[in-house]
Structure formats: C-alpha cells, structure tokens
N, CA, C and O of each residue as an XYZ file, in Angstrom:
624
protein
N     -61.392   -119.438   -185.509
C     -60.953   -119.134   -184.241
C     -59.377   -119.104   -184.095
O     -58.636   -120.011   -184.474
N     -58.982   -117.947   -183.499
C     -57.577   -117.883   -183.310
C     -57.112   -118.398   -182.015
O     -57.746   -118.180   -180.983
N     -55.943   -119.123   -182.044
C     -55.586   -119.663   -180.789
C     -54.155   -119.961   -180.571
O     -53.488   -120.249   -181.565
N     -53.608   -119.933   -179.445
C     -52.170   -120.271   -179.299
C     -51.996   -121.451   -178.188
O     -52.565   -121.463   -177.097
N     -51.144   -122.390   -178.653
C     -50.934   -123.371   -177.719
C     -49.508   -123.330   -177.246
O     -48.597   -123.242   -178.068
N     -49.275   -123.391   -175.937
C     -47.989   -123.320   -175.236
C     -47.694   -124.627   -174.589
O     -48.471   -125.083   -173.750
N     -46.607   -125.252   -174.939
C     -46.171   -126.495   -174.386
C     -45.032   -126.305   -173.382
O     -44.039   -125.708   -173.798
N     -45.044   -126.705   -172.193
C     -44.017   -126.605   -171.285
C     -43.103   -127.751   -171.223
O     -43.640   -128.841   -171.416
N     -41.875   -127.747   -171.003
C     -40.880   -128.892   -170.936
C     -41.153   -129.878   -171.914
O     -41.423   -131.047   -171.640
N     -41.077   -129.352   -173.188
C     -41.011   -130.171   -174.453
C     -39.690   -130.432   -175.043
O     -38.968   -129.482   -175.346
N     -39.346   -131.567   -175.215
C     -38.031   -131.858   -175.967
C     -38.156   -132.112   -177.460
O     -38.831   -133.050   -177.884
N     -37.507   -131.275   -178.252
C     -37.427   -131.573   -179.681
C     -36.095   -131.849   -180.098
O     -35.192   -131.027   -179.942
N     -35.914   -133.062   -180.667
C     -34.453   -133.317   -181.068
C     -33.956   -132.460   -182.238
O     -34.699   -132.199   -183.184
N     -32.820   -132.070   -182.171
C     -32.207   -131.091   -183.270
C     -32.493   -131.584   -184.710
O     -32.606   -130.789   -185.644
N     -32.597   -132.809   -184.843
C     -32.631   -133.376   -186.286
C     -34.058   -133.191   -186.749
O     -34.389   -133.512   -187.891
N     -34.972   -132.638   -185.807
C     -36.364   -132.525   -186.211
C     -36.628   -131.039   -186.380
O     -37.758   -130.621   -186.631
N     -35.563   -130.237   -186.237
C     -35.772   -128.727   -186.495
C     -34.931   -128.507   -187.894
O     -33.704   -128.444   -187.965
N     -35.804   -128.410   -188.927
C     -35.233   -128.431   -190.248
C     -34.519   -127.195   -190.588
O     -33.665   -127.220   -191.474
N     -34.828   -126.010   -189.893
C     -34.043   -124.773   -190.246
C     -32.870   -124.513   -189.165
O     -32.309   -123.417   -189.175
N     -32.503   -125.471   -188.265
C     -31.478   -125.214   -187.326
C     -30.181   -124.961   -187.990
O     -29.730   -125.798   -188.773
N     -29.588   -123.926   -187.745
C     -28.290   -123.619   -188.300
C     -28.255   -123.044   -189.644
O     -27.234   -123.028   -190.331
N     -29.542   -122.507   -190.060
C     -29.722   -121.963   -191.469
C     -30.421   -120.723   -191.336
O     -31.564   -120.587   -191.773
N     -29.777   -119.790   -190.741
C     -30.572   -118.411   -190.548
C     -31.122   -117.710   -191.760
O     -32.114   -116.983   -191.713
N     -30.393   -117.978   -192.907
C     -30.751   -117.425   -194.199
C     -32.099   -118.036   -194.747
O     -32.755   -117.419   -195.587
N     -32.481   -119.205   -194.276
C     -33.747   -119.699   -194.663
C     -34.832   -119.259   -193.797
O     -35.972   -119.164   -194.252
N     -34.552   -118.972   -192.526
C     -35.485   -118.360   -191.639
C     -35.815   -116.999   -191.998
O     -36.973   -116.580   -191.983
N     -34.705   -116.231   -192.355
C     -34.865   -114.747   -192.634
C     -35.600   -114.419   -193.898
O     -36.298   -113.418   -194.061
N     -35.349   -115.469   -194.869
C     -35.967   -115.229   -196.192
C     -37.342   -115.891   -196.342
O     -37.953   -115.806   -197.407
N     -37.859   -116.588   -195.225
C     -39.053   -117.392   -195.402
C     -40.224   -116.609   -195.937
O     -40.838   -116.988   -196.934
N     -40.523   -115.540   -195.285
C     -41.756   -114.656   -195.723
C     -41.459   -113.987   -196.990
O     -42.331   -114.015   -197.859
N     -40.291   -113.357   -197.231
C     -40.064   -112.535   -198.346
C     -39.940   -113.196   -199.685
O     -40.372   -112.700   -200.726
N     -39.244   -114.489   -199.580
C     -38.834   -115.302   -200.813
C     -39.926   -116.335   -201.079
O     -39.953   -116.882   -202.182
N     -40.773   -116.621   -200.203
C     -41.805   -117.686   -200.538
C     -43.160   -117.030   -200.834
O     -44.007   -117.718   -201.405
N     -43.414   -115.893   -200.534
C     -44.745   -115.264   -200.637
C     -45.628   -115.588   -199.447
O     -46.827   -115.311   -199.465
N     -45.067   -116.146   -198.461
C     -46.004   -116.491   -197.325
C     -46.430   -115.388   -196.669
O     -47.508   -115.459   -196.079
N     -45.684   -114.182   -196.645
C     -46.201   -113.010   -195.841
C     -47.505   -112.488   -196.539
O     -48.497   -112.223   -195.860
N     -47.496   -112.357   -197.780
C     -48.650   -111.978   -198.623
C     -49.881   -112.974   -198.341
O     -51.040   -112.588   -198.192
N     -49.506   -114.162   -198.294
C     -50.504   -115.315   -198.095
C     -51.060   -115.197   -196.644
O     -52.270   -115.234   -196.422
N     -50.171   -115.060   -195.714
C     -50.714   -114.903   -194.392
C     -51.562   -113.703   -194.081
O     -52.542   -113.769   -193.339
N     -51.123   -112.519   -194.716
C     -51.812   -111.330   -194.601
C     -53.068   -111.426   -195.236
O     -53.990   -110.803   -194.709
N     -53.313   -112.124   -196.332
C     -54.513   -112.406   -197.026
C     -55.495   -113.039   -196.176
O     -56.675   -112.688   -196.151
N     -54.936   -114.106   -195.380
C     -55.786   -114.747   -194.350
C     -56.251   -114.093   -193.215
O     -57.318   -114.353   -192.659
N     -55.365   -113.150   -192.832
C     -55.763   -112.165   -191.586
C     -56.810   -111.184   -192.260
O     -57.810   -110.945   -191.583
N     -56.718   -110.626   -193.416
C     -57.824   -109.723   -193.913
C     -59.022   -110.523   -194.092
O     -60.088   -110.028   -193.726
N     -59.009   -111.622   -194.572
C     -60.219   -112.543   -194.819
C     -60.941   -112.741   -193.392
O     -62.143   -112.528   -193.230
N     -60.102   -113.155   -192.421
C     -60.707   -113.356   -191.126
C     -61.288   -112.119   -190.445
O     -62.211   -112.187   -189.634
N     -60.723   -111.036   -190.804
C     -61.096   -109.707   -190.236
C     -62.519   -109.341   -190.964
O     -63.460   -108.860   -190.332
N     -62.560   -109.593   -192.211
C     -63.868   -109.339   -192.916
C     -64.995   -110.305   -192.427
O     -66.161   -109.955   -192.242
N     -64.561   -111.407   -192.265
C     -65.754   -112.418   -191.758
C     -66.227   -112.129   -190.371
O     -67.411   -112.271   -190.062
N     -65.268   -111.706   -189.492
C     -65.748   -111.265   -188.202
C     -66.471   -110.036   -188.236
O     -67.487   -109.905   -187.553
N     -65.989   -109.015   -189.055
C     -66.657   -107.660   -189.111
C     -68.073   -107.699   -189.735
O     -68.926   -106.888   -189.377
N     -68.313   -108.616   -190.641
C     -69.609   -108.860   -191.050
C     -70.657   -109.121   -190.110
O     -71.827   -108.832   -190.360
N     -70.272   -109.678   -188.996
C     -71.172   -109.930   -187.902
C     -71.782   -108.694   -187.359
O     -72.985   -108.665   -187.103
N     -70.947   -107.588   -187.155
C     -71.336   -106.417   -186.264
C     -72.572   -105.780   -186.878
O     -73.574   -105.673   -186.171
N     -72.586   -105.324   -188.208
C     -73.628   -104.451   -188.545
C     -75.112   -105.185   -188.288
O     -76.137   -104.543   -188.059
N     -75.047   -106.560   -188.362
C     -76.316   -107.222   -188.109
C     -76.606   -107.167   -186.739
O     -77.737   -106.802   -186.419
N     -75.851   -107.442   -185.930
C     -75.809   -107.461   -184.353
C     -76.317   -105.999   -183.940
O     -77.302   -105.866   -183.213
N     -75.632   -104.964   -184.417
C     -75.900   -103.657   -184.004
C     -77.245   -103.217   -184.392
O     -77.939   -102.505   -183.667
N     -77.618   -103.667   -185.590
C     -78.951   -103.302   -186.031
C     -80.030   -103.997   -185.245
O     -81.038   -103.372   -184.917
N     -79.866   -105.242   -184.935
C     -80.786   -105.874   -184.108
C     -80.976   -105.287   -182.642
O     -82.085   -105.188   -182.116
N     -79.787   -104.907   -182.034
C     -79.819   -104.376   -180.878
C     -80.527   -102.954   -180.771
O     -81.287   -102.638   -179.855
N     -80.165   -102.143   -181.842
C     -80.770   -100.932   -181.982
C     -82.284   -101.009   -182.156
O     -83.047   -100.168   -181.679
N     -82.727   -102.216   -182.968
C     -84.258   -102.226   -183.216
C     -84.872   -102.801   -181.929
O     -86.005   -102.454   -181.597
N     -84.160   -103.665   -181.200
C     -84.812   -104.259   -180.033
C     -85.070   -103.159   -178.947
O     -85.975   -103.353   -178.134
N     -84.367   -102.086   -178.895
C     -84.488   -101.082   -177.841
C     -85.213    -99.757   -178.560
O     -85.453    -98.755   -177.885
N     -85.500    -99.821   -179.790
C     -86.281    -98.814   -180.347
C     -85.495    -97.559   -180.682
O     -86.036    -96.454   -180.643
N     -84.239    -97.723   -181.007
C     -83.559    -96.516   -181.208
C     -82.933    -96.554   -182.747
O     -82.156    -95.716   -183.205
N     -83.349    -97.486   -183.300
C     -82.873    -97.654   -184.780
C     -83.370    -96.490   -185.733
O     -82.868    -96.412   -186.854
N     -84.201    -95.708   -185.388
C     -84.805    -94.646   -186.264
C     -84.103    -93.271   -185.991
O     -84.416    -92.247   -186.598
N     -83.215    -93.326   -185.115
C     -82.460    -91.928   -184.805
C     -81.461    -91.821   -185.787
O     -80.837    -92.797   -186.204
N     -81.272    -90.549   -186.207
C     -80.141    -90.269   -187.249
C     -78.714    -90.733   -186.873
O     -77.991    -91.383   -187.628
N     -78.376    -90.317   -185.584
C     -76.975    -90.701   -185.205
C     -76.766    -92.201   -185.110
O     -75.662    -92.675   -185.378
N     -77.716    -92.914   -184.765
C     -77.705    -94.365   -184.740
C     -77.601    -94.991   -186.085
O     -76.839    -95.936   -186.288
N     -78.463    -94.403   -187.131
C     -78.349    -94.837   -188.459
C     -77.064    -94.563   -189.006
O     -76.540    -95.389   -189.754
N     -76.438    -93.375   -188.684
C     -75.143    -93.098   -189.148
C     -73.993    -94.090   -188.657
O     -73.070    -94.465   -189.380
N     -74.180    -94.463   -187.323
C     -73.409    -95.510   -186.807
C     -73.381    -96.727   -187.501
O     -72.333    -97.266   -187.858
N     -74.629    -97.226   -187.726
C     -74.873    -98.462   -188.415
C     -74.198    -98.382   -189.870
O     -73.444    -99.266   -190.277
N     -74.519    -97.300   -190.578
C     -73.946    -97.054   -191.828
C     -72.444    -97.163   -191.782
O     -71.895    -97.796   -192.684
N     -71.738    -96.627   -190.850
C     -70.256    -96.635   -190.735
C     -69.771    -98.152   -190.473
O     -68.692    -98.527   -190.932
N     -70.610    -99.026   -189.713
C     -70.285   -100.423   -189.665
C     -70.248   -101.107   -190.971
O     -69.335   -101.873   -191.279
N     -71.316   -100.809   -191.790
C     -71.459   -101.391   -193.140
C     -70.286   -100.869   -194.065
O     -69.714   -101.625   -194.850
N     -69.999    -99.685   -193.941
C     -68.884    -99.053   -194.882
C     -67.626    -99.731   -194.443
O     -66.804    -99.995   -195.321
N     -67.366   -100.048   -193.208
C     -66.159   -100.696   -192.753
C     -66.009   -102.069   -193.385
O     -64.950   -102.409   -193.913
N     -67.009   -102.802   -193.331
C     -67.100   -104.152   -193.947
C     -66.780   -104.083   -195.627
O     -65.988   -104.795   -196.244
N     -67.564   -103.103   -196.113
C     -67.302   -102.921   -197.485
C     -66.057   -102.449   -198.055
O     -65.672   -102.736   -199.189
N     -65.398   -101.663   -197.170
C     -64.068   -101.154   -197.566
C     -63.186   -102.415   -197.397
O     -62.391   -102.705   -198.291
N     -63.279   -103.052   -196.461
C     -62.337   -104.245   -196.244
C     -62.574   -105.224   -197.416
O     -61.587   -105.843   -197.813
N     -63.723   -105.432   -197.998
C     -64.062   -106.266   -199.000
C     -63.375   -105.721   -200.280
O     -62.826   -106.477   -201.082
N     -63.429   -104.381   -200.436
C     -62.857   -103.626   -201.605
C     -61.325   -103.771   -201.706
O     -60.740   -104.011   -202.762
N     -60.704   -103.593   -200.450
C     -59.297   -103.784   -200.477
C     -58.862   -105.315   -200.759
O     -57.833   -105.586   -201.379
N     -59.665   -106.199   -200.292
C     -59.423   -107.588   -200.585
C     -59.510   -107.932   -201.974
O     -58.660   -108.679   -202.459
N     -60.527   -107.428   -202.726
C     -60.748   -107.662   -204.069
C     -59.492   -106.886   -204.924
O     -58.855   -107.418   -205.834
N     -59.323   -105.729   -204.498
C     -58.204   -105.127   -205.161
C     -56.892   -105.753   -205.078
O     -56.124   -105.694   -206.038
N     -56.565   -106.381   -203.940
C     -55.285   -107.244   -203.761
C     -55.406   -108.454   -204.751
O     -54.385   -108.872   -205.297
N     -56.497   -108.968   -204.971
C     -56.547   -110.147   -205.821
C     -56.753   -109.754   -207.313
O     -56.437   -110.595   -208.155
N     -57.219   -108.636   -207.694
C     -57.344   -108.119   -209.033
C     -56.064   -107.601   -209.601
O     -55.867   -107.666   -210.814
N     -55.244   -107.126   -208.839
C     -53.925   -106.519   -209.280
C     -52.806   -107.463   -208.452
O     -52.108   -106.962   -207.570
N     -52.717   -108.734   -208.787
C     -51.756   -109.490   -208.052
C     -50.322   -109.236   -208.358
O     -50.079   -108.675   -209.426
N     -49.351   -109.562   -207.586
C     -47.855   -109.592   -207.773
C     -47.560   -110.992   -208.264
O     -48.136   -111.993   -207.840
N     -46.541   -110.983   -209.268
C     -46.014   -112.255   -209.715
C     -44.584   -112.421   -209.171
O     -43.729   -111.535   -209.179
N     -44.431   -113.703   -208.684
C     -43.024   -114.074   -208.195
C     -42.143   -114.471   -209.363
O     -42.627   -114.757   -210.458
N     -40.814   -114.484   -209.109
C     -40.031   -114.983   -210.166
C     -40.204   -116.390   -210.697
O     -39.668   -116.795   -211.728
N     -41.038   -117.144   -209.870
C     -41.316   -118.512   -210.353
C     -42.703   -118.504   -211.121
O     -43.232   -119.553   -211.487
N     -43.183   -117.422   -211.311
C     -44.531   -117.195   -212.103
C     -45.795   -117.523   -211.182
O     -46.883   -117.860   -211.648
N     -45.536   -117.391   -209.882
C     -46.812   -117.660   -209.061
C     -47.453   -116.168   -208.789
O     -46.776   -115.172   -208.533
N     -48.701   -116.198   -208.880
C     -49.543   -115.077   -208.574
C     -49.797   -114.944   -207.020
O     -50.293   -115.890   -206.409
N     -49.470   -113.820   -206.412
C     -49.783   -113.660   -205.022
C     -50.685   -112.425   -204.931
O     -50.637   -111.534   -205.779
N     -51.530   -112.400   -203.851
C     -52.310   -111.134   -203.760
C     -51.299   -109.891   -203.482
O     -50.232   -110.080   -202.898
N     -51.673   -108.705   -203.905
C     -50.817   -107.640   -203.792
C     -50.651   -107.133   -202.422
O     -51.571   -106.654   -201.759
N     -49.275   -107.278   -201.978
C     -48.946   -107.116   -200.637
C     -49.234   -105.688   -200.157
O     -49.667   -105.506   -199.019
N     -49.014   -104.718   -200.963
C     -49.163   -103.331   -200.427
C     -50.666   -103.019   -200.104
O     -51.025   -102.325   -199.153
N     -51.457   -103.588   -200.970
C     -52.887   -103.453   -200.628
C     -53.485   -104.201   -199.390
O     -54.339   -103.716   -198.648
N     -52.928   -105.449   -199.260
C     -53.357   -106.160   -198.063
C     -52.642   -105.497   -196.884
O     -53.259   -105.578   -195.822
N     -51.595   -104.925   -196.856
C     -50.831   -104.314   -195.758
C     -51.626   -103.083   -195.449
O     -51.780   -102.745   -194.276
N     -52.126   -102.409   -196.415
C     -52.970   -101.179   -196.055
C     -54.240   -101.639   -195.286
O     -54.637   -101.094   -194.257
N     -54.805   -102.641   -195.857
C     -56.097   -103.196   -195.129
C     -55.814   -103.651   -193.688
O     -56.582   -103.411   -192.755
N     -54.595   -104.361   -193.567
C     -54.240   -104.757   -192.308
C     -53.988   -103.789   -191.268
O     -54.270   -104.000   -190.089
N     -53.354   -102.521   -191.785
C     -53.102   -101.494   -190.842
C     -54.188   -100.483   -190.703
O     -54.198    -99.676   -189.774
N     -55.085   -100.529   -191.611
C     -56.237    -99.504   -191.515
C     -57.280   -100.165   -190.631
O     -57.900    -99.395   -189.897
N     -57.555   -101.336   -190.576
C     -58.717   -101.931   -189.835
C     -58.609   -101.688   -188.377
O     -59.649   -101.358   -187.807
N     -57.475   -101.800   -187.651
C     -57.537   -101.667   -186.276
C     -58.013   -100.314   -185.798
O     -58.400   -100.110   -184.647
N     -57.961    -99.408   -186.750
C     -58.217    -97.973   -186.349
C     -59.804    -97.823   -186.352
O     -60.386    -97.099   -185.544
N     -60.409    -98.518   -187.264
C     -61.752    -98.370   -187.384
C     -62.425    -99.421   -186.569
O     -63.603    -99.295   -186.237
N     -61.704   -100.454   -186.239
C     -62.441   -101.602   -185.547
C     -62.667   -101.296   -183.992
O     -63.282   -102.077   -183.267
N     -62.113   -100.086   -183.540
C     -62.353    -99.778   -182.267
C     -63.873    -99.428   -181.993
O     -64.257    -99.289   -180.832
N     -64.688    -99.293   -183.008
C     -66.099    -99.040   -182.789
C     -66.756   -100.396   -182.568
O     -67.878   -100.348   -182.064
N     -66.307   -101.479   -182.827
C     -66.724   -102.956   -182.643
C     -66.481   -103.375   -181.197
O     -65.420   -103.161   -180.610
N     -67.432   -103.925   -180.717
C     -67.223   -104.507   -179.336
C     -66.093   -105.563   -179.309
O     -65.860   -106.318   -180.253
N     -65.451   -105.547   -178.208
C     -64.041   -106.502   -178.215
C     -64.474   -107.857   -178.260
O     -63.914   -108.616   -179.050
N     -65.487   -108.313   -177.449
C     -65.800   -109.785   -177.232
C     -67.293   -109.936   -177.723
O     -68.259   -109.966   -176.960
N     -67.355   -110.033   -179.175
C     -68.729   -109.973   -179.617
C     -69.624   -111.326   -179.180
O     -70.854   -111.269   -179.201
N     -68.990   -112.414   -178.826
C     -69.890   -113.549   -178.453
C     -70.432   -113.254   -177.063
O     -71.517   -113.703   -176.694
N     -69.623   -112.455   -176.266
C     -70.063   -112.021   -174.986
C     -71.220   -111.142   -175.101
O     -72.181   -111.320   -174.353
N     -71.214   -110.112   -176.061
C     -72.328   -109.293   -176.194
C     -73.515   -110.058   -176.657
O     -74.607   -109.837   -176.134
N     -73.378   -110.971   -177.630
C     -74.411   -111.832   -178.030
C     -75.066   -112.598   -176.924
O     -76.288   -112.636   -176.782
N     -74.217   -113.202   -176.153
C     -74.660   -113.946   -174.904
C     -75.587   -113.014   -174.058
O     -76.736   -113.350   -173.773
N     -75.035   -111.827   -173.670
C     -75.840   -110.849   -172.958
C     -77.174   -110.532   -173.455
O     -78.153   -110.405   -172.720
N     -77.185   -110.393   -174.881
C     -78.304   -110.023   -175.548
C     -79.329   -111.033   -175.450
O     -80.462   -110.668   -175.137
N     -79.076   -112.335   -175.687
C     -79.849   -113.477   -175.691
C     -80.370   -113.742   -174.163
O     -81.551   -113.960   -173.896
N     -79.440   -113.696   -173.312
C     -79.831   -113.905   -171.927
C     -80.769   -112.856   -171.389
O     -81.748   -113.138   -170.698
N     -80.418   -111.605   -171.746
C     -81.283   -110.539   -171.432
C     -82.693   -110.571   -171.930
O     -83.631   -110.263   -171.195
N     -82.858   -110.957   -173.227
C     -84.035   -111.194   -173.906
C     -84.895   -112.153   -173.166
O     -86.091   -111.954   -172.951
N     -84.160   -113.312   -172.747
C     -84.848   -114.539   -172.296
C     -85.282   -114.189   -170.929
O     -86.237   -114.827   -170.487
N     -84.708   -113.225   -170.136
C     -85.269   -112.904   -168.953
C     -86.172   -111.769   -168.790
O     -86.590   -111.380   -167.700
N     -86.496   -111.180   -170.089
C     -87.184   -109.942   -170.158
C     -86.251   -108.806   -169.536
O     -86.737   -107.860   -168.915
N     -85.039   -108.943   -169.718
C     -84.063   -108.167   -168.983
C     -83.687   -106.828   -169.821
O     -84.532   -106.014   -170.193
N     -82.466   -106.735   -170.033
C     -81.795   -105.370   -170.503
C     -82.621   -104.693   -171.571
O     -82.775   -103.474   -171.495
N     -83.148   -105.355   -172.528
C     -83.969   -104.742   -173.514
C     -85.259   -104.067   -172.998
O     -85.554   -102.902   -173.264
N     -86.018   -104.915   -172.224
C     -87.184   -104.425   -171.600
C     -86.853   -103.329   -170.515
O     -87.719   -102.490   -170.269
N     -85.681   -103.292   -169.876
C     -85.330   -102.242   -169.030
C     -85.266   -101.011   -169.687
O     -85.805   -100.011   -169.214
N     -84.584   -101.007   -170.850
C     -84.356    -99.811   -171.660
C     -85.653    -99.237   -171.987
O     -85.896    -98.057   -171.736
N     -86.581   -100.094   -172.590
C     -87.908    -99.513   -172.931
C     -88.684    -98.998   -171.746
O     -89.322    -97.949   -171.837
N     -88.646    -99.696   -170.651
C     -89.385    -99.232   -169.475
C     -88.809    -98.022   -169.097
O     -89.558    -97.260   -168.486
N     -87.587    -97.625   -169.318
C     -86.980    -96.362   -168.785
C     -87.171    -95.194   -169.769
O     -86.803    -94.041   -169.542
N     -87.840    -95.653   -170.984
C     -88.027    -94.596   -171.871
C     -86.910    -94.266   -172.860
O     -86.937    -93.193   -173.463
N     -86.035    -95.056   -173.026
C     -84.914    -95.085   -173.981
C     -85.248    -95.630   -175.272
O     -84.389    -95.704   -176.151
C-alpha cells in the first residue's frame, strides 16, 4: 500500500536533522548511494505486483458476462498479459545486467528500470484506476444478482 502521512505543527529540533547545513549530502544522496536504482526497483516491483491482478480480474469479468469468446476481448486480455510479462522481463534484465558501484556493490541497472518506470504509465491507462473499487462492485453486483445478470438479460 502506498501512503503519505502529513503532520501539522510538528517541531523537529535542528540537532535531529542530520543533513541540515550539508546540501552536498542531500544532493548526492540518490546518485552516490545507489538509492535511486533501489527505489526505482521497488517502484517497478510494486507496479508488476499490482498489474498481475488485472488479467485475472478482466478475464473473470469477461467470462461472467459471456464476452470472453469475442476476438477483440481476447486481444484486450492478451494485451494485459503482455504488459505484465514485459514488466517482468524489464525487471529481470535490470537484475541480470547490474551496475557495480565504486565500492563493489551491485545495483539493478538504472537505465532498464527507468525505461520500465516510464513505459508503464503509458500502457497502464488500460487498467482501471481503483481496482479494489472495481472488485467491490463486481462482488456486490454478483451478490445481488446485479450488474452481471443485468448484462446477460440485456443480451450482452
């Protein structure tokens, strides 16, 4: 789960801010420590985990309303699967060809992770924005004999 916490009117003593007065430490944090590559690795990992949910959900929804046999639906489902697999391939490539720091630490390849991070938002537009909401509607609708039955009754 991604979250942001905002505190109002919080006092932090200057001696507790370890980078205060050291802009060179702040400016070099990501580039000199490898944190940028590691944070991007986490972003791509989270993105893959979330996107693995969609092909299954879309397949179940298509089957529940009887449209899973149509060619254009099958193509859409295949595209969802391809998106997941391309994300996994980029992750694997970043780990198979790592970069080594001056200190001898292996980091996932930044350029490959950056490509994945920038590619995914373009293809993710096909995924629903709030998939737990979609799932809730699907479960609630099925429980009431709702949406899925309404589509079948309408001949869809």
